[in-house]
MARDOTOR-320691 format. One line per 5 residues: number of its first residue (from 1); their letters; for each residue x, y, z of C-alpha. Coordinates in nm, 4 decimals, decimal comma, padded with zeros to 6 digits. Example, Ala and Ser with C-alpha at 12.3 -4.5 7.8 and 13.67 -1.06 7.14 Angstrom:
2
1> as> 01,2300/-00,4500/00,7800 ~ 01,3670/-00,1060/00,7140
***
This chain:
78
1> mkiyv> -00,2914/-00,7724/-00,8252 ~ -00,0494/-00,7655/-00,5319 ~ 00,1090/-00,4261/-00,4645 ~ 00,4091/-00,3604/-00,2401 ~ 00,3913/-00,0384/-00,0381
6> gnlhy> 00,7194/00,0566/00,1288 ~ 00,8571/00,3397/00,3394 ~ 00,5322/00,3573/00,5373 ~ 00,5084/00,5593/00,8546 ~ 00,4914/00,3244/01,1534
11> rasrs> 00,1476/00,4663/01,2426 ~ -00,0077/00,3986/00,9014 ~ -00,3276/00,1980/00,9445 ~ -00,5236/-00,0319/00,7173 ~ -00,8045/00,2223/00,7018
16> alyal> -00,5641/00,4998/00,5955 ~ -00,4195/00,2782/00,3209 ~ -00,7682/00,1755/00,2142 ~ -00,8659/00,5421/00,1793 ~ -00,5520/00,5993/-00,0294
21> fvpfg> -00,6109/00,3086/-00,2701 ~ -00,9909/00,2796/-00,2988 ~ -01,0300/00,5754/-00,5397 ~ -00,8445/00,3601/-00,7958 ~ -01,0635/00,0512/-00,7668
26> yvqli> -01,1715/-00,2427/-00,5558 ~ -00,9331/-00,3150/-00,2661 ~ -00,9562/-00,6819/-00,1679 ~ -00,7117/-00,6955/00,1230 ~ -00,4473/-00,4890/00,3014
31> eirml> -00,1704/-00,6540/00,5044 ~ 00,0644/-00,4415/00,7155 ~ 00,3837/-00,6259/00,8067 ~ 00,4640/-00,6274/01,1772 ~ 00,7885/-00,7001/01,3588
36> qdgsa> 00,8038/-00,9608/01,6351 ~ 00,7831/-00,6881/01,9003 ~ 00,4449/-00,5807/01,7573 ~ 00,5646/-00,2596/01,5936 ~ 00,5051/-00,1844/01,2265
41> egvaf> 00,7816/-00,2730/00,9818 ~ 00,6984/00,0097/00,7401 ~ 00,5815/-00,2279/00,4672 ~ 00,2343/-00,3257/00,3485 ~ 00,0789/-00,5300/00,0718
46> vymkg> -00,2374/-00,4102/-00,0981 ~ -00,4389/-00,6546/-00,3072 ~ -00,6529/-00,4970/-00,5769 ~ -00,9012/-00,6841/-00,7961 ~ -00,8290/-00,5269/-01,1343
51> rhdgt> -00,4875/-00,5135/-01,3004 ~ -00,5730/-00,1854/-01,4727 ~ -00,6860/-00,0318/-01,1411 ~ -00,3758/-00,1554/-00,9609 ~ -00,1415/-00,0281/-01,2301
56> naihq> -00,3116/00,3109/-01,2243 ~ -00,2764/00,3259/-00,8431 ~ 00,0944/00,2413/-00,8671 ~ 00,1593/00,5153/-01,1235 ~ -00,0357/00,7757/-00,9262
61> ldgmn> 00,0882/00,6909/-00,5747 ~ 00,4537/00,5887/-00,6157 ~ 00,6679/00,8615/-00,4623 ~ 00,3704/01,0316/-00,2993 ~ 00,4218/01,2049/00,0352
66> fmnrf> 00,1979/01,0109/00,2754 ~ 00,2235/01,0868/00,6477 ~ 00,5536/01,2693/00,5828 ~ 00,7114/00,9659/00,4117 ~ 00,7650/00,9201/00,0373
71> lqife> 00,6009/00,5913/-00,0604 ~ 00,7749/00,3252/-00,2667 ~ 00,5082/00,1322/-00,4560 ~ 00,5380/-00,1439/-00,7143 ~ 00,3711/-00,4628/-00,8345
76> iee> 00,4660/-00,7982/-00,6861 ~ 00,4560/-01,0736/-00,9483 ~ 00,2865/-01,3873/-00,8201
***
């Protein structure tokens, strides 16, 4: 399952996102989008193995205050 994570703090790391999502299930991959100047765009994609786990993560984490930013999280249909 591909999950969009928006409104990220520019200092959010893959390891911080992993720690946020792993309690909900197996995290396959985390991609943080970067701008051409090398700075973070404030968007990431988290790939989780199970649909049930991913859906649970979305419901629990959407709107959560993470690094003083309220996350916008939803499923990306592939």
